[in-house]
C-alpha positions in Angstrom: -35.5 38.0 37.1 -35.8 35.0 34.8 -34.3 35.2 31.4 -36.2 33.8 28.4 -35.3 30.2 27.7 -32.1 30.0 25.7 -30.3 27.1 24.0 -27.4 25.4 25.6 -24.9 27.1 23.3 -26.4 30.5 24.0 -26.1 30.0 27.7 -22.4 29.0 27.4 -21.8 32.1 25.4 -23.6 34.3 27.9 -21.6 32.8 30.7 -18.3 33.4 28.9 -19.1 37.0 28.2 -19.5 37.9 31.8 -16.6 36.3 33.7 -17.2 38.4 36.8 -20.5 36.6 37.4 -20.8 33.1 38.8 -24.0 31.2 37.7 -25.4 28.3 39.7 -28.1 26.2 38.1 -30.4 24.3 40.4 -33.3 21.8 40.0 -36.3 23.8 41.0 -37.9 27.1 42.0 -37.8 26.2 45.7 -34.1 25.4 45.6 -33.6 28.7 43.7 -35.5 30.7 46.3 -33.7 29.1 49.3 -30.2 29.6 47.8 -30.9 33.2 46.6 -31.8 34.1 50.2 -28.7 32.3 51.6 -26.2 33.7 49.1 -27.6 37.2 48.9 -24.9 38.7 51.3 -22.4 35.9 51.3 -21.8 35.7 47.5 -22.6 39.0 45.7 -21.3 37.7 42.4 -23.3 34.5 42.4 -26.6 34.3 40.5 -28.9 31.3 41.1 -31.0 30.1 38.2 -33.4 27.2 37.6 -32.1 24.6 35.0 -35.4 24.9 33.2 -34.2 28.2 31.8 -32.0 26.2 29.5 -33.6 24.8 26.2 -32.0 21.4 25.4 -33.7 21.2 22.0 -31.9 18.7 19.8 -29.8 17.3 22.6 -30.2 13.9 24.1 -30.5 13.9 27.9 -29.5 10.7 29.7 -32.1 10.0 32.4 -33.3 7.4 34.8 -36.0 7.1 37.4 -33.7 8.4 40.1 -32.0 11.0 37.9 -34.7 12.4 35.5 -36.4 15.7 34.7 -34.6 18.8 35.9 -32.0 16.7 37.7 -31.0 15.0 34.5 -30.9 18.3 32.7 -28.5 19.7 35.4 -26.2 16.7 34.9 -26.3 17.1 31.2 -25.5 20.8 31.3 -22.6 20.0 33.7 -21.3 17.7 31.1 -21.4 20.4 28.5 -19.7 22.9 30.9 -16.9 20.4 31.7 -15.8 20.7 28.0 -16.3 24.4 27.7 -13.3 26.5 28.7 -13.5 29.0 30.3 -17.3 28.7 31.0 -16.5 25.8 33.3 -14.9 28.2 35.7 -17.9 30.6 35.8 -20.9 28.3 36.0 -21.9 25.1 37.9 -24.9 23.0 38.7 -26.2 21.7 42.0 -28.4 18.7 42.4 -29.9 16.8 45.3 -27.6 14.0 46.6 -30.4 11.5 47.1 -29.6 10.3 43.6 -26.2 9.0 44.8 -27.2 5.7 46.3 -28.4 4.6 42.8 -26.4 6.7 40.5 -23.0 7.5 42.0 -21.6 8.2 38.5 -23.0 11.7 38.7 -20.3 12.7 41.2 -17.7 12.3 38.5 -19.2 14.9 36.2 -17.8 18.4 36.7 -18.6 21.1 37.4 -21.4 19.5 39.3 -22.1 19.8 43.0 -24.2 17.4 45.1 -25.9 18.7 48.2 -24.3 17.8 51.6 -27.6 16.2 52.7 -30.2 14.4 50.6 -31.5 17.8 49.3 -30.9 21.5 49.6 -33.7 21.8 52.1 -32.8 18.8 54.2 -30.6 21.0 56.4 -33.9 22.1 58.0 -34.6 18.6 59.3 -33.4 19.4 62.8 -35.3 18.4 65.9 -35.0 21.8 67.6 -36.4 23.6 64.5 -39.2 21.2 63.8 -40.3 21.1 67.4 -40.3 24.9 67.5 -42.4 25.1 64.3 -44.8 22.5 65.7 -45.2 24.4 69.0 -45.1 28.0 67.9 -46.6 28.0 64.4 -48.9 24.9 64.5 -49.9 25.1 68.2 -48.9 21.5 68.8 -48.4 20.3 72.4 -44.8 19.5 73.3 -45.5 15.8 73.4 -47.7 15.7 70.3 -45.3 13.7 68.2 -42.3 11.4 68.6 -39.2 12.8 66.9 -37.4 9.4 66.9 -40.4 7.7 65.3 -40.7 10.4 62.7 -37.0 10.1 61.8 -37.1 6.3 61.6 -40.2 6.4 59.4 -38.4 8.8 57.0 -35.3 6.7 56.9 -37.3 3.5 56.1 -39.1 5.5 53.4 -35.7 6.5 52.0 -34.5 2.9 52.0 -37.7 1.8 50.3 -37.2 4.4 47.6 -33.7 3.2 46.9 -35.0 -0.4 46.7 -37.8 0.6 44.3 -35.5 2.4 41.9 -32.9 -0.3 42.0 -35.2 -3.3 41.5 -38.5 -1.9 40.0 -37.9 1.6 38.6 -41.2 1.5 36.7 -43.3 0.5 39.7 -46.0 2.8 41.1 -44.9 4.4 44.4 -46.8 4.4 47.7 -47.3 7.7 49.6 -44.7 7.7 52.3 -47.2 8.8 54.9 -48.9 5.4 54.6 -46.1 4.1 56.8 -47.7 5.7 59.8 -50.8 4.2 61.4 -52.6 4.5 64.7 -52.7 1.2 66.5 -53.8 0.4 70.1 -54.0 4.1 70.8 -50.5 5.0 69.6 -48.9 6.0 66.3 -46.5 3.4 64.9 -44.6 2.5 61.8 -46.3 -0.2 59.6 -43.3 -1.6 57.7 -44.9 -5.0 56.8 -48.2 -3.3 55.7 -46.4 -0.8 53.7 -44.5 -3.4 51.7 -47.7 -5.4 51.2 -49.5 -2.3 49.9 -46.6 -1.7 47.4 -46.8 -5.3 46.3 -50.6 -5.2 45.9 -50.5 -1.9 44.0 -48.1 -3.2 41.4 -49.2 -6.9 41.2 -47.2 -9.0 38.8 -44.9 -6.1 37.9 -43.1 -6.8 41.2 -41.7 -10.3 41.2 -40.8 -10.6 44.9 -43.1 -11.2 47.8 -43.8 -8.5 50.3 -41.6 -10.3 52.8 -38.7 -10.4 50.3 -39.2 -6.7 49.5 -39.1 -5.9 53.2 -35.9 -7.9 53.6 -34.3 -5.9 50.8 -35.4 -2.6 52.4 -34.2 -3.5 55.8 -30.7 -4.4 54.4 -30.5 -0.9 52.8 -31.8 0.8 55.9 -29.1 -0.9 58.0 -26.4 0.8 55.8 -27.9 4.3 56.5 -25.6 5.4 59.3 -24.6 8.8 60.6 -26.6 12.0 60.1 -30.1 11.0 58.9 -30.3 14.2 56.8 -28.0 12.5 54.3 -30.8 10.1 53.4 -34.2 11.6 54.3 -36.2 12.8 51.4 -37.5 16.3 52.3 -40.9 15.8 50.6 -41.4 12.5 52.4 -40.5 14.3 55.7 -43.0 17.0 55.2 -45.7 14.5 54.2 -45.1 12.3 57.3 -44.7 15.2 59.7 -48.1 16.6 58.5 -49.7 13.2 58.8 -48.2 12.5 62.2 -49.7 15.7 63.5 -53.0 14.8 62.0 -52.9 11.3 63.7 -52.1 13.1 67.0 -55.1 15.3 66.6 -53.1 18.5 66.2 -54.1 19.3 62.7 -57.4 19.0 60.9 -57.6 16.8 57.8 -58.0 19.8 55.6 -54.5 21.1 56.6 -52.4 19.8 53.8 -48.6 19.2 53.7 -48.2 22.2 51.5 -49.4 24.4 54.3 -46.9 22.8 56.8 -44.1 23.2 54.3 -45.0 26.9 53.9 -45.0 27.4 57.7 -41.6 25.7 58.0 -40.1 28.0 55.3 -41.5 31.1 57.0 -40.1 30.0 60.4 -36.7 28.8 59.2 -33.7 31.1 58.9 -31.4 30.4 55.9 -28.5 31.4 58.1 -29.0 28.1 59.8 -27.5 26.5 56.7 -24.2 28.4 57.1 -22.3 25.3 58.4 -23.2 23.3 55.2 -19.8 22.5 53.5 -21.2 22.6 50.0 -23.0 25.9 50.5 -19.8 27.4 52.1 -17.8 26.3 49.1 -20.2 27.8 46.7 -20.3 31.0 48.7 -16.5 31.3 48.5 -16.7 30.7 44.8 -19.3 33.5 44.3 -17.8 36.0 46.8 
């Protein structure tokens, strides 16, 4: 049950008054629902709350395009906790790690955890799970989409996002699903067209040519090695997964990405996240 919004000082006092409870603040309601389900039996002393329950009235919150809104609030509250003894032992914040390529400073603020992957939900971006959801829940044929193409499109979108926030943080974004087009009877990734659309949408606000933008993005993409879940934005993944199924004729145009996301959550088992190192550490903290 959500408490009424309370001031930062009131939350610190509440945390200190109940040292047997561990309180974890997260960015949004979906993160809260996911982690409540995951920690229910693993960490009986851990309570997950949304950072919006904290009223930051009168306090300045440092923010940036890549670390704004509830994410910036979580970083700000972590900074408060780091100087509040003993509250710093009883509460912590968790934010999505996709801010790290642009703002690695946040890893130095304690007690603050960054997700193992790009976000709390990115652990669900597994080929076996997604193909099972496509077949069983969405009635997609086994060969209805190319997993490698989907993954590469998501990684390019992640690299493009990093480029945008580094060079043009005020620029208007392009929907990631615009990366995918049907050409000569097959679905493909339209990298050049995507960069051109971004340039045309922002005009003189973007000083580089589409070719120069693409060069920057490809350099960033080249550095994205290892597990793709470390980089893939979950919302971009859902949007492109949905659009790919539409282009393949599996889903009607009226079937929105919110519906696909709901189907994935219903099909996924939070226990599949048990091997996540950060979640394991938090479970031990709240056990």
